[in-house]
Residue, then its C-alpha position, 0 to 999 in steps of 0.5 A: m694565671n689560671r684562665p683559658p689561653t684565650e683568655q689570659f692576656s685580656y685577663w693579663r690587662e685588667v691585672i697589671c693596671e689594677a696592680f700598677t697605674p692605667l697601662a695599655t698592654e699590647r702584644r705584637s706578631a714580633h712579640r710572639p715566639a716562633g712555631p705554632r701561635q701560642s693564644g696565652i702567656t703565663s703571667w703574674v704579679r705579687s704585692t705588698p705595701l710598706t706605708a706610703i710605697n708599694c712594693a711588686e715582683v712580676v713576671s710575664a711574657t714579651q709585651l708592650i706596656s704604655h701609659g699614653e694620653a688616655e692613661v694619663r687622664r684616668t691616673e687618680s694619683d701621681q707616681v714614680f714607678v721604679n723597675l729593677q729588671l732582673r731577668g730580660h730586658c725592656i725598651a723605655a721611653q718617656g719624654d725625649r729619653t730612650c734607654v735600654i735597661p738590661a737585667g740588673a739595672f733599673a730606671m724610673f718612670d713618671t705616672t703624670s706624662e706619658y711613656r712606654l715600656e717594651f720588655v722582652g722576655e729573655p731567649a731560655t723562657q720568653e719571660w722577662h722579671v721585674l721588681s716594680f716600686r709604686v713611690p708618691r711622685s709628692q715624696l720623691v721628686p722634690l728631693v730630684a735635682d732636676p725634676l724634669a730629666f730623672a724619668a727614663v735613665t737606666h741605672d746600672a746596679n753592675a756599675g756599683g755606686a748608688a745604683a748598686l745600692v738601690a738594687s740591693t736595697m730594693a731586694a732585701i726590702w722585698r724579702t722582708a716586706d711582709t715580716l716588718d712591722g709598722p716602724q721599720a716599714s715607715a723605715a724602709d720607705t724613707a730608706i729607698t726614697a733617700l737612695l732613689a733621689a740620690a741615684a737620681g741626683g739628688g737636690d740641695r733638699l735631700r740631705d734636709a729633708c730626709r734627715g729629720e725622717l731618717d734620724a727618727a727611723l734610725r731613734a726608733s729602732i734604738n728605742r725598740y732595741a733598747m726596750a727588747n734588751i732592757r733587763h738582760g743586755d748592755l745598754s751603755a751609748v758605747r754598745v748601742a752605738r756599736r750594735f747600729g755601726i754609728s759613733t757614740r756622737t751620733l747616736h747622742r745627736l740622734y735624741a739631741d732634739s727629742d724629749r729625752s737624751f739616749a741615757q733618759t730614754v733608757i732610764g725611763f724604759r728601765l723606770d716603766g718595767c719596774a712600775q709595771e712589776l711593781a703595780a702587778g704586785s711582784p713579791r720580790s724585794l725592791t733590792e732585788i727589783a731594782a737590780q733586775w732592771g738594771f739599776c746599780d742599787l736600791s737608793h739608785l732606782n729610789r731616786a730615779f723613781r722619785a723624780r719620774y713618779d714623784c713617790l718612791p717604789s715602796q709608796y707606789r707599791a703601797 
């Protein structure tokens, strides 16, 4: 925050509201360190989107942040904020619940009603540090067993279980968010939503609602892996299942509701590669091309190619 000290806190109010949701910030006398009065604070926000979810890292000084009646009215979209405390602690309240969020724990807050977050910096630096994920309410709340009781509840990642999975996944997503392509970001989006719902007490809809999306995301990852290794890798069902930490039965189930089985999908990638090479005028013999793209021999390529393109590779080349 490269502003004159007297302007820093007012500018911080604008930044935090723009990055998150309408909020009111306040620094009372008890929030300021002892000694000569300091008119400014050092704060920063870094933010990056997945698909529907937005991820942010925040560092600031002790303060009270409120999402009150006026802020609820000004909120343009319904969201759930998931705040993972990294340093310092937070005393939070929403509805009839109050919770304390120490470092290593997280809690969720619903922007459709009022909440208060009093962030307290750690003694050594007077700063608090948080990872905050903004999740569309319509994406998360239908998967939660009790939509009225999930907010302002502390989940301690240090105790293990689903809370530990959420915390480690949030940290991993934040570290890699800028490197994820579209399908990978979508898979991360779906995965953290499912984990949050499970930590909050997933309802009966959680498994059914997430199953299709999670299967599609995993299937897309497997397809990318197959395409990347189509010419040089072992793409047997056993090998690919082991690569993704699933059973061969699960691998085949992932493709049961798609247009092609796993084996047909791999063959399709091989045929696409052959067709592209033939169309580009490759000087190699058809036998060499068949071997390069993973076919047992030329007759195997001929059969598969005719079934896909209704002609032989030699005719396609001509």
